[in-house]
mmCIF file as gemmi writes it, N, C-alpha and C atoms, coordinates in Angstrom:
data_model
loop_
_atom_site.group_PDB
_atom_site.id
_atom_site.type_symbol
_atom_site.label_atom_id
_atom_site.label_alt_id
_atom_site.label_comp_id
_atom_site.label_asym_id
_atom_site.label_entity_id
_atom_site.label_seq_id
_atom_site.pdbx_PDB_ins_code
_atom_site.Cartn_x
_atom_site.Cartn_y
_atom_site.Cartn_z
_atom_site.occupancy
_atom_site.B_iso_or_equiv
_atom_site.pdbx_formal_charge
_atom_site.auth_seq_id
_atom_site.auth_asym_id
_atom_site.pdbx_PDB_model_num
ATOM 1 N N . MET Axp A 1 ? 64.878 -30.25 5.033 1 0 ? 1 A 1
ATOM 2 C CA . MET Axp A 1 ? 65.713 -29.145 4.239 1 0 ? 1 A 1
ATOM 3 C C . MET Axp A 1 ? 65.819 -29.299 2.503 1 0 ? 1 A 1
ATOM 4 N N . TYR Axp A 2 ? 65.179 -30.639 2.22 1 0 ? 2 A 1
ATOM 5 C CA . TYR Axp A 2 ? 65.397 -30.473 0.36 1 0 ? 2 A 1
ATOM 6 C C . TYR Axp A 2 ? 63.871 -30.98 0.241 1 0 ? 2 A 1
ATOM 7 N N . ASN Axp A 3 ? 62.826 -30.925 1.048 1 0 ? 3 A 1
ATOM 8 C CA . ASN Axp A 3 ? 61.453 -31.121 0.707 1 0 ? 3 A 1
ATOM 9 C C . ASN Axp A 3 ? 61.201 -32.303 -0.161 1 0 ? 3 A 1
ATOM 10 N N . LEU Axp A 4 ? 62.055 -33.633 0.585 1 0 ? 4 A 1
ATOM 11 C CA . LEU Axp A 4 ? 61.645 -34.76 0.03 1 0 ? 4 A 1
ATOM 12 C C . LEU Axp A 4 ? 60.585 -35.38 0.78 1 0 ? 4 A 1
ATOM 13 N N . GLU Axp A 5 ? 59.802 -36.405 -0.131 1 0 ? 5 A 1
ATOM 14 C CA . GLU Axp A 5 ? 58.854 -37.412 0.417 1 0 ? 5 A 1
ATOM 15 C C . GLU Axp A 5 ? 59.661 -38.393 1.168 1 0 ? 5 A 1
ATOM 16 N N . THR Axp A 6 ? 59.355 -38.791 2.353 1 0 ? 6 A 1
ATOM 17 C CA . THR Axp A 6 ? 59.773 -39.201 3.56 1 0 ? 6 A 1
ATOM 18 C C . THR Axp A 6 ? 58.903 -40.804 3.709 1 0 ? 6 A 1
ATOM 19 N N . ASP Axp A 7 ? 59.023 -41.644 2.529 1 0 ? 7 A 1
ATOM 20 C CA . ASP Axp A 7 ? 58.202 -42.706 2.549 1 0 ? 7 A 1
ATOM 21 C C . ASP Axp A 7 ? 58.745 -44.088 3.021 1 0 ? 7 A 1
ATOM 22 N N . ILE Axp A 8 ? 60.292 -44.101 2.131 1 0 ? 8 A 1
ATOM 23 C CA . ILE Axp A 8 ? 61.004 -45.205 2.464 1 0 ? 8 A 1
ATOM 24 C C . ILE Axp A 8 ? 62.45 -44.8 2.737 1 0 ? 8 A 1
ATOM 25 N N . LEU Axp A 9 ? 63.154 -45.468 3.469 1 0 ? 9 A 1
ATOM 26 C CA . LEU Axp A 9 ? 64.551 -44.966 3.523 1 0 ? 9 A 1
ATOM 27 C C . LEU Axp A 9 ? 65.336 -46.485 3.325 1 0 ? 9 A 1
ATOM 28 N N . LYS Axp A 10 ? 66.136 -46.798 2.623 1 0 ? 10 A 1
ATOM 29 C CA . LYS Axp A 10 ? 66.827 -47.735 2.256 1 0 ? 10 A 1
ATOM 30 C C . LYS Axp A 10 ? 68.366 -47.533 2.901 1 0 ? 10 A 1
ATOM 31 N N . ILE Axp A 11 ? 68.782 -48.354 3.822 1 0 ? 11 A 1
ATOM 32 C CA . ILE Axp A 11 ? 70.175 -48.123 4.277 1 0 ? 11 A 1
ATOM 33 C C . ILE Axp A 11 ? 70.986 -49.091 3.814 1 0 ? 11 A 1
ATOM 34 N N . ASP Axp A 12 ? 71.96 -48.863 3.316 1 0 ? 12 A 1
ATOM 35 C CA . ASP Axp A 12 ? 73.224 -49.727 3.032 1 0 ? 12 A 1
ATOM 36 C C . ASP Axp A 12 ? 74.558 -49.169 3.019 1 0 ? 12 A 1
ATOM 37 N N . CYS Axp A 13 ? 74.913 -49.334 4.201 1 0 ? 13 A 1
ATOM 38 C CA . CYS Axp A 13 ? 76.066 -48.622 4.589 1 0 ? 13 A 1
ATOM 39 C C . CYS Axp A 13 ? 77.173 -49.573 5.323 1 0 ? 13 A 1
ATOM 40 N N . GLU Axp A 14 ? 77.148 -50.724 4.973 1 0 ? 14 A 1
ATOM 41 C CA . GLU Axp A 14 ? 78.195 -51.734 5.333 1 0 ? 14 A 1
ATOM 42 C C . GLU Axp A 14 ? 78.659 -51.68 6.824 1 0 ? 14 A 1
ATOM 43 N N . GLY Axp A 15 ? 77.818 -51.722 7.869 1 0 ? 15 A 1
ATOM 44 C CA . GLY Axp A 15 ? 78.392 -51.703 9.129 1 0 ? 15 A 1
ATOM 45 C C . GLY Axp A 15 ? 77.965 -50.369 9.76 1 0 ? 15 A 1
ATOM 46 N N . CYS Axp A 16 ? 77.483 -49.426 9.149 1 0 ? 16 A 1
ATOM 47 C CA . CYS Axp A 16 ? 77.373 -47.972 9.856 1 0 ? 16 A 1
ATOM 48 C C . CYS Axp A 16 ? 75.968 -48.006 10.451 1 0 ? 16 A 1
ATOM 49 N N . GLU Axp A 17 ? 75.16 -48.987 9.763 1 0 ? 17 A 1
ATOM 50 C CA . GLU Axp A 17 ? 73.629 -48.509 10.257 1 0 ? 17 A 1
ATOM 51 C C . GLU Axp A 17 ? 73.244 -48.559 11.812 1 0 ? 17 A 1
ATOM 52 N N . TYR Axp A 18 ? 74.353 -49.246 12.676 1 0 ? 18 A 1
ATOM 53 C CA . TYR Axp A 18 ? 74.236 -49.115 14.084 1 0 ? 18 A 1
ATOM 54 C C . TYR Axp A 18 ? 74.266 -47.727 14.325 1 0 ? 18 A 1
ATOM 55 N N . ASN Axp A 19 ? 75.288 -47.154 14.087 1 0 ? 19 A 1
ATOM 56 C CA . ASN Axp A 19 ? 75.631 -45.771 14.307 1 0 ? 19 A 1
ATOM 57 C C . ASN Axp A 19 ? 74.786 -44.425 13.583 1 0 ? 19 A 1
ATOM 58 N N . LEU Axp A 20 ? 74.298 -44.837 12.58 1 0 ? 20 A 1
ATOM 59 C CA . LEU Axp A 20 ? 73.114 -44.096 11.979 1 0 ? 20 A 1
ATOM 60 C C . LEU Axp A 20 ? 71.777 -44.365 12.769 1 0 ? 20 A 1
ATOM 61 N N . ILE Axp A 21 ? 71.301 -45.349 12.923 1 0 ? 21 A 1
ATOM 62 C CA . ILE Axp A 21 ? 69.998 -45.412 13.796 1 0 ? 21 A 1
ATOM 63 C C . ILE Axp A 21 ? 69.96 -45.287 15.2 1 0 ? 21 A 1
ATOM 64 N N . LEU Axp A 22 ? 71.317 -45.658 15.866 1 0 ? 22 A 1
ATOM 65 C CA . LEU Axp A 22 ? 71.277 -45.146 17.464 1 0 ? 22 A 1
ATOM 66 C C . LEU Axp A 22 ? 71.694 -43.847 17.753 1 0 ? 22 A 1
ATOM 67 N N . ASN Axp A 23 ? 72.476 -43.089 16.73 1 0 ? 23 A 1
ATOM 68 C CA . ASN Axp A 23 ? 72.948 -41.984 17.126 1 0 ? 23 A 1
ATOM 69 C C . ASN Axp A 23 ? 72.156 -40.663 16.192 1 0 ? 23 A 1
ATOM 70 N N . ASP Axp A 24 ? 71.465 -41.11 15.376 1 0 ? 24 A 1
ATOM 71 C CA . ASP Axp A 24 ? 70.551 -40.138 14.443 1 0 ? 24 A 1
ATOM 72 C C . ASP Axp A 24 ? 69.036 -40.529 14.533 1 0 ? 24 A 1
ATOM 73 N N . TYR Axp A 25 ? 68.423 -41.003 15.503 1 0 ? 25 A 1
ATOM 74 C CA . TYR Axp A 25 ? 67.27 -41.537 15.401 1 0 ? 25 A 1
ATOM 75 C C . TYR Axp A 25 ? 66.171 -40.451 15.134 1 0 ? 25 A 1
ATOM 76 N N . GLU Axp A 26 ? 66.586 -39.256 15.188 1 0 ? 26 A 1
ATOM 77 C CA . GLU Axp A 26 ? 65.495 -38.188 14.963 1 0 ? 26 A 1
ATOM 78 C C . GLU Axp A 26 ? 65.065 -38.135 13.29 1 0 ? 26 A 1
ATOM 79 N N . ALA Axp A 27 ? 66.347 -38.125 12.476 1 0 ? 27 A 1
ATOM 80 C CA . ALA Axp A 27 ? 66.215 -38.217 11.194 1 0 ? 27 A 1
ATOM 81 C C . ALA Axp A 27 ? 65.73 -39.446 10.705 1 0 ? 27 A 1
ATOM 82 N N . ILE Axp A 28 ? 66.149 -40.605 11.013 1 0 ? 28 A 1
ATOM 83 C CA . ILE Axp A 28 ? 65.612 -42.081 10.78 1 0 ? 28 A 1
ATOM 84 C C . ILE Axp A 28 ? 64.313 -41.955 10.674 1 0 ? 28 A 1
ATOM 85 N N . SER Axp A 29 ? 63.498 -41.314 11.898 1 0 ? 29 A 1
ATOM 86 C CA . SER Axp A 29 ? 62.081 -41.767 12.332 1 0 ? 29 A 1
ATOM 87 C C . SER Axp A 29 ? 61.241 -40.813 11.634 1 0 ? 29 A 1
ATOM 88 N N . LYS Axp A 30 ? 61.716 -39.942 10.565 1 0 ? 30 A 1
ATOM 89 C CA . LYS Axp A 30 ? 60.943 -39.398 9.811 1 0 ? 30 A 1
ATOM 90 C C . LYS Axp A 30 ? 60.782 -40.242 8.546 1 0 ? 30 A 1
ATOM 91 N N . PHE Axp A 31 ? 61.077 -41.366 8.567 1 0 ? 31 A 1
ATOM 92 C CA . PHE Axp A 31 ? 60.47 -42.22 7.52 1 0 ? 31 A 1
ATOM 93 C C . PHE Axp A 31 ? 59.383 -43.142 7.95 1 0 ? 31 A 1
ATOM 94 N N . ASP Axp A 32 ? 58.443 -43.271 6.876 1 0 ? 32 A 1
ATOM 95 C CA . ASP Axp A 32 ? 57.571 -44.309 7.211 1 0 ? 32 A 1
ATOM 96 C C . ASP Axp A 32 ? 57.814 -45.903 7.206 1 0 ? 32 A 1
ATOM 97 N N . GLN Axp A 33 ? 58.867 -46.188 6.403 1 0 ? 33 A 1
ATOM 98 C CA . GLN Axp A 33 ? 59.425 -47.48 6.487 1 0 ? 33 A 1
ATOM 99 C C . GLN Axp A 33 ? 61.323 -47.437 6.173 1 0 ? 33 A 1
ATOM 100 N N . LEU Axp A 34 ? 61.381 -48.488 6.807 1 0 ? 34 A 1
ATOM 101 C CA . LEU Axp A 34 ? 63.047 -48.599 6.633 1 0 ? 34 A 1
ATOM 102 C C . LEU Axp A 34 ? 63.459 -50.037 6.19 1 0 ? 34 A 1
ATOM 103 N N . ALA Axp A 35 ? 64.188 -50.124 5.49 1 0 ? 35 A 1
ATOM 104 C CA . ALA Axp A 35 ? 64.874 -51.592 4.899 1 0 ? 35 A 1
ATOM 105 C C . ALA Axp A 35 ? 66.201 -51.293 5.116 1 0 ? 35 A 1
ATOM 106 N N . PHE Axp A 36 ? 66.87 -52.271 5.494 1 0 ? 36 A 1
ATOM 107 C CA . PHE Axp A 36 ? 68.282 -52.425 5.74 1 0 ? 36 A 1
ATOM 108 C C . PHE Axp A 36 ? 68.782 -53.8 5.94 1 0 ? 36 A 1
ATOM 109 N N . GLU Axp A 37 ? 70.261 -53.822 5.73 1 0 ? 37 A 1
ATOM 110 C CA . GLU Axp A 37 ? 70.818 -55.269 6.343 1 0 ? 37 A 1
ATOM 111 C C . GLU Axp A 37 ? 71.606 -54.589 7.393 1 0 ? 37 A 1
ATOM 112 N N . TYR Axp A 38 ? 72.056 -55.529 8.112 1 0 ? 38 A 1
ATOM 113 C CA . TYR Axp A 38 ? 72.646 -55.111 9.382 1 0 ? 38 A 1
ATOM 114 C C . TYR Axp A 38 ? 73.998 -56.218 9.356 1 0 ? 38 A 1
ATOM 115 N N . HIS Axp A 39 ? 74.948 -55.464 10.007 1 0 ? 39 A 1
ATOM 116 C CA . HIS Axp A 39 ? 76.687 -56.255 9.997 1 0 ? 39 A 1
ATOM 117 C C . HIS Axp A 39 ? 76.871 -56.598 11.487 1 0 ? 39 A 1
ATOM 118 N N . ALA Axp A 40 ? 76.092 -56.955 12.26 1 0 ? 40 A 1
ATOM 119 C CA . ALA Axp A 40 ? 76.473 -57.272 13.766 1 0 ? 40 A 1
ATOM 120 C C . ALA Axp A 40 ? 77.635 -58.171 13.894 1 0 ? 40 A 1
ATOM 121 N N . TYR Axp A 41 ? 77.836 -58.783 12.832 1 0 ? 41 A 1
ATOM 122 C CA . TYR Axp A 41 ? 79.301 -59.801 13.075 1 0 ? 41 A 1
ATOM 123 C C . TYR Axp A 41 ? 80.296 -59.167 12.869 1 0 ? 41 A 1
ATOM 124 N N . ASN Axp A 42 ? 80.05 -57.725 12.049 1 0 ? 42 A 1
ATOM 125 C CA . ASN Axp A 42 ? 81.324 -56.765 12.06 1 0 ? 42 A 1
ATOM 126 C C . ASN Axp A 42 ? 81.702 -56.152 13.202 1 0 ? 42 A 1
ATOM 127 N N . ILE Axp A 43 ? 80.928 -55.645 13.911 1 0 ? 43 A 1
ATOM 128 C CA . ILE Axp A 43 ? 81.11 -54.74 15.014 1 0 ? 43 A 1
ATOM 129 C C . ILE Axp A 43 ? 80.853 -55.545 16.485 1 0 ? 43 A 1
ATOM 130 N N . GLY Axp A 44 ? 80.174 -56.702 16.553 1 0 ? 44 A 1
ATOM 131 C CA . GLY Axp A 44 ? 80.159 -57.376 17.793 1 0 ? 44 A 1
ATOM 132 C C . GLY Axp A 44 ? 78.931 -56.831 18.313 1 0 ? 44 A 1
ATOM 133 N N . MET Axp A 45 ? 77.718 -56.255 17.759 1 0 ? 45 A 1
ATOM 134 C CA . MET Axp A 45 ? 76.721 -55.854 18.67 1 0 ? 45 A 1
ATOM 135 C C . MET Axp A 45 ? 75.383 -56.334 17.841 1 0 ? 45 A 1
ATOM 136 N N . SER Axp A 46 ? 74.58 -56.905 18.887 1 0 ? 46 A 1
ATOM 137 C CA . SER Axp A 46 ? 73.334 -57.671 18.733 1 0 ? 46 A 1
ATOM 138 C C . SER Axp A 46 ? 72.443 -56.907 18.001 1 0 ? 46 A 1
ATOM 139 N N . ILE Axp A 47 ? 71.639 -57.657 17.003 1 0 ? 47 A 1
ATOM 140 C CA . ILE Axp A 47 ? 70.882 -56.552 16.198 1 0 ? 47 A 1
ATOM 141 C C . ILE Axp A 47 ? 69.548 -56.103 17.198 1 0 ? 47 A 1
ATOM 142 N N . TYR Axp A 48 ? 69.313 -56.979 18.29 1 0 ? 48 A 1
ATOM 143 C CA . TYR Axp A 48 ? 68.296 -56.579 19.315 1 0 ? 48 A 1
ATOM 144 C C . TYR Axp A 48 ? 68.254 -55.208 19.768 1 0 ? 48 A 1
ATOM 145 N N . LYS Axp A 49 ? 69.529 -54.474 19.788 1 0 ? 49 A 1
ATOM 146 C CA . LYS Axp A 49 ? 69.459 -53.073 20.358 1 0 ? 49 A 1
ATOM 147 C C . LYS Axp A 49 ? 68.955 -52.24 19.448 1 0 ? 49 A 1
ATOM 148 N N . LEU Axp A 50 ? 68.943 -52.522 17.933 1 0 ? 50 A 1
ATOM 149 C CA . LEU Axp A 50 ? 68.256 -51.667 16.828 1 0 ? 50 A 1
ATOM 150 C C . LEU Axp A 50 ? 66.752 -52.15 16.961 1 0 ? 50 A 1
ATOM 151 N N . ILE Axp A 51 ? 66.54 -53.28 17.017 1 0 ? 51 A 1
ATOM 152 C CA . ILE Axp A 51 ? 65.056 -53.753 17.194 1 0 ? 51 A 1
ATOM 153 C C . ILE Axp A 51 ? 64.395 -53.029 18.37 1 0 ? 51 A 1
ATOM 154 N N . GLN Axp A 52 ? 64.995 -53.048 19.349 1 0 ? 52 A 1
ATOM 155 C CA . GLN Axp A 52 ? 64.281 -52.313 20.843 1 0 ? 52 A 1
ATOM 156 C C . GLN Axp A 52 ? 64.026 -51.02 20.615 1 0 ? 52 A 1
ATOM 157 N N . LEU Axp A 53 ? 64.826 -50.413 20.005 1 0 ? 53 A 1
ATOM 158 C CA . LEU Axp A 53 ? 64.442 -48.964 19.61 1 0 ? 53 A 1
ATOM 159 C C . LEU Axp A 53 ? 63.491 -48.677 18.316 1 0 ? 53 A 1
ATOM 160 N N . LEU Axp A 54 ? 63.717 -49.53 17.239 1 0 ? 54 A 1
ATOM 161 C CA . LEU Axp A 54 ? 62.981 -49.322 16.122 1 0 ? 54 A 1
ATOM 162 C C . LEU Axp A 54 ? 61.542 -49.856 16.336 1 0 ? 54 A 1
ATOM 163 N N . GLU Axp A 55 ? 61.346 -50.711 17.462 1 0 ? 55 A 1
ATOM 164 C CA . GLU Axp A 55 ? 59.826 -51.364 17.569 1 0 ? 55 A 1
ATOM 165 C C . GLU Axp A 55 ? 59.003 -50.36 18.084 1 0 ? 55 A 1
ATOM 166 N N . GLY Axp A 56 ? 59.327 -49.321 18.664 1 0 ? 56 A 1
ATOM 167 C CA . GLY Axp A 56 ? 58.487 -48.278 19.085 1 0 ? 56 A 1
ATOM 168 C C . GLY Axp A 56 ? 57.775 -47.371 18.162 1 0 ? 56 A 1
ATOM 169 N N . GLU Axp A 57 ? 57.904 -47.539 17.015 1 0 ? 57 A 1
ATOM 170 C CA . GLU Axp A 57 ? 57.611 -46.815 15.766 1 0 ? 57 A 1
ATOM 171 C C . GLU Axp A 57 ? 57.32 -47.851 14.675 1 0 ? 57 A 1
ATOM 172 N N . TYR Axp A 58 ? 58 -48.97 14.415 1 0 ? 58 A 1
ATOM 173 C CA . TYR Axp A 58 ? 57.939 -49.528 13.271 1 0 ? 58 A 1
ATOM 174 C C . TYR Axp A 58 ? 57.783 -51.112 13.732 1 0 ? 58 A 1
ATOM 175 N N . ASN Axp A 59 ? 57.166 -51.815 12.686 1 0 ? 59 A 1
ATOM 176 C CA . ASN Axp A 59 ? 56.833 -53.354 12.835 1 0 ? 59 A 1
ATOM 177 C C . ASN Axp A 59 ? 58.257 -53.525 12.16 1 0 ? 59 A 1
ATOM 178 N N . CYS Axp A 60 ? 58.87 -54.514 13.14 1 0 ? 60 A 1
ATOM 179 C CA . CYS Axp A 60 ? 60.268 -55.034 12.379 1 0 ? 60 A 1
ATOM 180 C C . CYS Axp A 60 ? 60.102 -56.504 11.911 1 0 ? 60 A 1
ATOM 181 N N . ASN Axp A 61 ? 60.631 -56.91 10.772 1 0 ? 61 A 1
ATOM 182 C CA . ASN Axp A 61 ? 60.4 -58.347 10.168 1 0 ? 61 A 1
ATOM 183 C C . ASN Axp A 61 ? 61.704 -58.586 9.731 1 0 ? 61 A 1
ATOM 184 N N . PHE Axp A 62 ? 62.17 -59.78 9.782 1 0 ? 62 A 1
ATOM 185 C CA . PHE Axp A 62 ? 63.55 -60.36 8.879 1 0 ? 62 A 1
ATOM 186 C C . PHE Axp A 62 ? 62.949 -60.949 7.731 1 0 ? 62 A 1
ATOM 187 N N . VAL Axp A 63 ? 63.997 -60.685 6.937 1 0 ? 63 A 1
ATOM 188 C CA . VAL Axp A 63 ? 64.102 -61.392 5.455 1 0 ? 63 A 1
ATOM 189 C C . VAL Axp A 63 ? 65.146 -62.309 5.477 1 0 ? 63 A 1
ATOM 190 N N . ASP Axp A 64 ? 65.148 -63.344 4.766 1 0 ? 64 A 1
ATOM 191 C CA . ASP Axp A 64 ? 66.04 -64.434 4.971 1 0 ? 64 A 1
ATOM 192 C C . ASP Axp A 64 ? 66.683 -64.319 6.222 1 0 ? 64 A 1
ATOM 193 N N . GLU Axp A 65 ? 66.051 -64.836 7.492 1 0 ? 65 A 1
ATOM 194 C CA . GLU Axp A 65 ? 66.673 -64.912 8.44 1 0 ? 65 A 1
ATOM 195 C C . GLU Axp A 65 ? 67.987 -65.805 8.83 1 0 ? 65 A 1
ATOM 196 N N . HIS Axp A 66 ? 67.698 -67.205 7.976 1 0 ? 66 A 1
ATOM 197 C CA . HIS Axp A 66 ? 68.802 -67.961 8.045 1 0 ? 66 A 1
ATOM 198 C C . HIS Axp A 66 ? 70.135 -67.52 7.837 1 0 ? 66 A 1
ATOM 199 N N . ILE Axp A 67 ? 70.308 -66.263 6.941 1 0 ? 67 A 1
ATOM 200 C CA . ILE Axp A 67 ? 71.717 -65.358 6.725 1 0 ? 67 A 1
ATOM 201 C C . ILE Axp A 67 ? 72.187 -64.808 7.967 1 0 ? 67 A 1
ATOM 202 N N . TYR Axp A 68 ? 71.176 -64.195 8.718 1 0 ? 68 A 1
ATOM 203 C CA . TYR Axp A 68 ? 71.629 -63.623 9.893 1 0 ? 68 A 1
ATOM 204 C C . TYR Axp A 68 ? 71.763 -64.467 11.045 1 0 ? 68 A 1
ATOM 205 N N . ARG Axp A 69 ? 71.028 -65.691 11.089 1 0 ? 69 A 1
ATOM 206 C CA . ARG Axp A 69 ? 71.541 -66.59 12.046 1 0 ? 69 A 1
ATOM 207 C C . ARG Axp A 69 ? 72.912 -67.447 11.803 1 0 ? 69 A 1
ATOM 208 N N . LYS Axp A 70 ? 73.531 -67.3 10.79 1 0 ? 70 A 1
ATOM 209 C CA . LYS Axp A 70 ? 74.598 -68.188 10.282 1 0 ? 70 A 1
ATOM 210 C C . LYS Axp A 70 ? 75.802 -67.129 10.541 1 0 ? 70 A 1
ATOM 211 N N . ASN Axp A 71 ? 75.521 -65.711 10.412 1 0 ? 71 A 1
ATOM 212 C CA . ASN Axp A 71 ? 76.737 -64.781 10.559 1 0 ? 71 A 1
ATOM 213 C C . ASN Axp A 71 ? 76.656 -64.108 11.856 1 0 ? 71 A 1
ATOM 214 N N . ASP Axp A 72 ? 75.526 -64.025 12.68 1 0 ? 72 A 1
ATOM 215 C CA . ASP Axp A 72 ? 75.437 -63.146 13.757 1 0 ? 72 A 1
ATOM 216 C C . ASP Axp A 72 ? 75.88 -64.055 15.03 1 0 ? 72 A 1
ATOM 217 N N . PRO Axp A 73 ? 76.932 -63.717 15.738 1 0 ? 73 A 1
ATOM 218 C CA . PRO Axp A 73 ? 77.331 -64.486 16.883 1 0 ? 73 A 1
ATOM 219 C C . PRO Axp A 73 ? 76.361 -64.302 18.064 1 0 ? 73 A 1
ATOM 220 N N . ASN Axp A 74 ? 75.69 -63.142 18.197 1 0 ? 74 A 1
ATOM 221 C CA . ASN Axp A 74 ? 74.91 -62.878 19.158 1 0 ? 74 A 1
ATOM 222 C C . ASN Axp A 74 ? 73.153 -63.185 19.29 1 0 ? 74 A 1
ATOM 223 N N . TRP Axp A 75 ? 73.081 -63.978 18.06 1 0 ? 75 A 1
ATOM 224 C CA . TRP Axp A 75 ? 71.654 -64.198 17.793 1 0 ? 75 A 1
ATOM 225 C C . TRP Axp A 75 ? 71.195 -65.173 19.128 1 0 ? 75 A 1
ATOM 226 N N . ASP Axp A 76 ? 70.054 -64.991 19.417 1 0 ? 76 A 1
ATOM 227 C CA . ASP Axp A 76 ? 69.494 -65.871 20.535 1 0 ? 76 A 1
ATOM 228 C C . ASP Axp A 76 ? 68.858 -66.865 20.006 1 0 ? 76 A 1
């Protein structure tokens, strides 16, 4: 729509990342790389739902994994 380059998308939407990625994946998948923090502990949904979807097109990595282990009750 705006003829933007779609190299990297940084998502910082304080809990809306699940809704955005799971419900508008077509728009998300136009980007070459994604960077986001997730808030599983706010909504009670495991990060693995997002990873399962994203791993089809992206190489997923955690940064500062200890933060997520501490805050995510659904962490395996």
